[in-house]
N, C-alpha and C positions, 0 to 999 in steps of 0.2 A: 675438246672435240678433235676428231681426225677428219680432215677434208681431203678427198681425192679429186684430182684434176687430170685432164690431158693437156698437153702443151699447146695444141692447135697451131703448130708451126711446121713448115716444110721439112725441117731437119732437127736433129738433136743439137747440133752445133749452134744453130741459130737460137734455139730455146735456151741453151746454156749461156750464150752471150747476153741474151736479153735479161735473164734472171740475175746475172752478175753485173749488170750495167746500172749504176746508181741513178742515172738520168731516166731510166725506164720506170722507176718507182713501182716495180713489181718484183716479188721475191717469193721463195718457198723454202721450207726447211730441207726438202730433199727433191732430187730429180732422179728418175729411174729410166734408163735407156732401154731400147728394145732388146738388146743383148743381155740385159740383166745388170749392167753396170749401175751402181748407185753413187750419186754425188751427194755429199752432205754440204749444204750451202749456208744454212742459218742454224745456230744452236737452238735446240728445242725450247730452252727457257726464254728465248727472245721472240719478239713479235716479227712475223713475216707478212708481207703485203700480197696475199694470194687470193683472198676471198672477195674483195671489193664490197660493193653495196650488197648486203646479204642479211639473212635472218634465220635463226633456228631456235625454237623453244623459248622465245622471248628475247634472245640475245641479238642485238643489232650490230655489235662490234665483234664479228666472228673472228677477225684477224687476231684480236687480243685473247681469244678464248680457244684457240685451235692450233694444231700442227698441220701443215700443208704438205702434201706429196704431189709433185707434178710428174706425170707419166708420159713419156715421149710417144706421141701419136699425132699425125697431121690434122686430125679432127675433121669435122664435117665440111670445113671450108677448103681443105687441101687434099682430100682423098681419104676419108675416114676408113680405117681398116681394123681387123681383129688384132688383139693384143697378143704377141707371141708368148709361147710357153715360158721361155727364159725370163721374160719380163714379168709375167704373172707370178712366177715362182719368187722372183725378187721382191715384188710388191707384197706378197703374202708374208714373206720372211720379215721384211722391214716393218710392216704394220704390226705383226705379232710382237716384235721387239719393242715397238713404241707402246703398245698396250700393256706390255709387261712392266714398263717404267711409269705408266700413268693410269690412274683409275678411270678410264673412259668407258662408259657403258655402251653396249652394242648399238643402241638407238642414236648415239652421238657419233657414229662412224657413218659419214655421209659423202655424197658426191657434190661437186660444185653446183650442179643443176638443182639439187635439193635445197640449197641455201639461197640460190638466186634463180628461181624458176622462170622469171620473166626475161632474164638476160643470157642464161647459159644452158648448154646441152651436155657438158662434160661431167664425167668421163664417157657417158653415152651408153647407148643400148647394146653395144658389143662388149662392154666390160663385164667380166665374169664375177658379179656380186655373189652368186650362189656358191662359187668355189671359196671365196673368202669366208662366207658364213659357215661353211663346213669346217673351216679352220678356226672358228671361234671369233671371227672378225666381222662385225656388223650383223644385220638381220637378213633372213630370207624366209618368207612365210609359205605355208601351204594355204590355199584358199579356204576361207572360213565357210562353214555350212550354210550361213545365211548372209545376205548383203548387210552392209552397215545401215543401221537405222538413222544415223546422223552423220553422213560422210564428211561434211565440212568440219564438224566438230572433231571427228576422229582424225582428220588430216591435221588439224591444229594440235590435237593431243600427241600425234607422232612428232610434230615439230615444225611443220610447214606453215608459212604465211599463206593466207587464203584470199588476199585482196583481189587477185586475178585467178579465179577458180579454174578456168580452162588451162592456164599456164601451169598451175600447181598440179592439176590432174595429169597433164602431159609429163611433167617432171616425175611424178609418182610412177606413171607407166614406164617411162624410160628406165627407171630403177628396178621396178618390181614386175612389170609385164612388158618386156621389150619387144614382144612379137607384134604389138599393136599400140602405136602412140598417136592418139588422135585427140586427146584432151576431153573425151566424152566419158560421162559416168555411166558406163554399161554395167551389167550385172557382175561380170568377172572382176572388173576394177573395184566395184563396191565390195565384193567379197574379200579381195586382197586388202583393201583399206581396213576392213573390220579385223582381218587377221593380224596385220601389222600393229594396229592400235592395241590389240590385246596383248602384244608382246612388250609394250612400253609401260614403264612405271611413271606415272604423272609426277612431274617435278618442275619447279620454277628455276632450277639451277642447271647450269651447263658444267659438265665435268670433262 
């Protein structure tokens, strides 16, 4: 898996200090600054502590099954803002290089909020997932012609845990319908769920 985060801290320096502090017990494989600078912090073959309590496609130890990229942004707590072009360009390049080295399918390129919908919002509704999908990184659907006939099952097929359906719907909207994030299953959300589910190959394995 490839998991994208925002740092959620006031500055890049603070985020870098925290990610490099053993006492913090948090780490990531890469950090991407707003000017496009990329720090390599943990070797890709090693486990990093970036996902926390999480779930995706049956996997509950996401840290052991993923590469984590932290993207500098103050986040919703400290003044969430759009991701600059230089930063998005660097994320796109870095993610593309990672996917060239590892056989990670598009549906296993996720945000932190996808794998921890009850706890996390990052990288958030301002992150340009559509841009990454155009570059072959992750998924971006067009709405299906009909709503999902079984939305909860389709969310599970995509990879989400559905114990708290409203939180999962909000995470799905934050990723695939950022213009409205209310955790409600309206027709547009249902059509998008159907569209994303149709793009996924069912599998019990995380790659």
